C-alpha positions as CSV (number, residue, x, y, z in Angstrom):
1,M,-34.6,8.5,-3.4
2,S,-31.7,6.5,-2.1
3,R,-32.2,3.1,-0.8
4,H,-29.7,1.4,1.5
5,V,-29.6,-2.4,1.0
6,E,-28.1,-4.4,3.9
7,Y,-26.9,-7.9,3.0
8,R,-27.0,-10.5,5.6
9,I,-25.7,-14.0,6.0
10,F,-26.5,-16.6,8.7
11,G,-24.0,-17.2,11.3
12,E,-23.9,-19.4,14.4
13,Y,-27.3,-20.8,15.4
14,G,-28.9,-19.3,12.3
15,Q,-28.8,-15.8,13.5
16,P,-28.3,-13.2,10.7
17,M,-25.1,-11.3,10.7
18,N,-24.2,-8.1,8.9
19,T,-21.7,-8.9,6.1
20,Q,-20.3,-5.3,6.3
21,F,-18.2,-6.4,9.2
22,Y,-16.6,-9.2,7.2
23,V,-16.1,-7.0,4.2
24,A,-14.2,-4.5,6.4
25,V,-12.1,-7.3,7.9
26,L,-11.3,-8.5,4.3
27,G,-10.2,-5.0,3.3
28,I,-8.1,-4.5,6.4
29,A,-6.4,-7.8,5.9
30,A,-5.7,-7.0,2.3
31,G,-4.3,-3.7,3.2
32,V,-2.0,-5.2,5.9
33,C,-0.7,-7.9,3.6
34,T,0.0,-5.5,0.6
35,T,1.7,-3.0,3.0
36,L,3.8,-5.4,4.8
37,A,4.9,-6.9,1.5
38,F,7.2,-3.9,1.1
39,V,8.9,-4.2,4.5
40,P,11.4,-6.9,3.7
41,Q,12.5,-5.0,0.6
42,V,12.9,-1.7,2.5
43,V,15.0,-3.4,5.2
44,R,17.1,-5.1,2.7
45,T,17.7,-2.0,0.6
46,W,18.5,0.0,3.7
47,T,20.9,-2.6,5.2
48,T,22.7,-3.4,2.1
49,R,22.7,0.2,0.9
50,S,21.9,-1.1,-2.6
51,A,18.9,-1.0,-4.9
52,D,20.7,-2.3,-7.9
53,D,18.3,-5.2,-8.5
54,I,15.1,-3.1,-8.4
55,S,13.7,-1.7,-11.6
56,V,13.4,2.1,-11.3
57,G,10.6,2.0,-14.0
58,M,8.5,-0.5,-12.2
59,L,8.9,1.3,-8.9
60,T,8.1,4.7,-10.4
61,I,4.9,3.4,-12.1
62,Y,3.9,1.6,-8.8
63,V,4.5,4.6,-6.6
64,T,2.5,6.8,-9.0
65,G,-0.3,4.3,-9.2
66,N,-0.4,4.0,-5.4
67,L,-0.5,7.7,-5.1
68,L,-3.5,7.9,-7.5
69,W,-5.3,5.1,-5.5
70,L,-4.7,7.1,-2.3
71,L,-6.1,10.3,-3.9
72,Y,-9.1,8.2,-5.1
73,R,-9.7,6.6,-1.8
74,V,-9.4,10.0,0.0
75,A,-12.2,11.3,-2.3
76,L,-14.4,8.4,-1.3
77,G,-13.6,8.6,2.4
78,D,-12.6,4.9,2.6
79,W,-10.3,5.2,5.6
80,P,-9.0,1.6,6.1
81,I,-7.8,1.7,2.5
82,I,-6.5,5.2,2.8
83,L,-4.3,4.2,5.7
84,A,-3.0,1.1,3.9
85,N,-2.3,3.0,0.7
86,A,-0.5,5.7,2.7
87,A,1.8,3.3,4.5
88,T,2.5,1.4,1.3
89,L,3.3,4.7,-0.5
90,V,5.8,5.6,2.2
91,L,7.5,2.2,2.0
92,A,7.6,2.0,-1.8
93,G,8.5,5.7,-1.9
94,S,11.5,5.2,0.3
95,I,12.8,2.4,-1.9
96,L,12.3,4.7,-4.9
97,Y,14.1,7.5,-3.1
98,F,17.0,5.2,-2.3
99,K,17.1,3.9,-5.8
100,L,17.1,7.4,-7.3
101,L,19.1,9.5,-4.9
102,V,21.1,7.3,-2.6
103,Q,23.4,4.5,-3.5
104,G,26.4,3.1,-1.7
105,G,25.8,5.1,1.4
106,R,26.2,8.5,-0.3
107,P,23.7,10.7,-2.3
108,R,23.9,10.6,-6.0
109,I,24.7,14.2,-7.2
110,D,25.2,13.4,-10.8
111,G,21.7,12.1,-11.3
112,S,22.9,8.9,-12.9
113,L,20.6,5.9,-12.6
């Protein structure tokens, strides 16, 4: 037998408020912050056409970890986190793509890093 427990806190005028709303806001705010953190790097990498100062190892591990988190959250059906992970994966993946395949405005065809 499953039992749903609803946690409540007291808000304005002592009225109980559902904490699930605040937990959702907290999760969405965290997702927005972690996703937007990559925007300046994507813009800089794209405008300078250089990813020389970025560690390919760190970025590869990060993108792999983010993909795994995305798959985990899809399995759980946690849509706010799924959307944040998907957006972060696109941003970090674009930097990794640029680092591995494009440098100096032209594709790398020799495979050198």
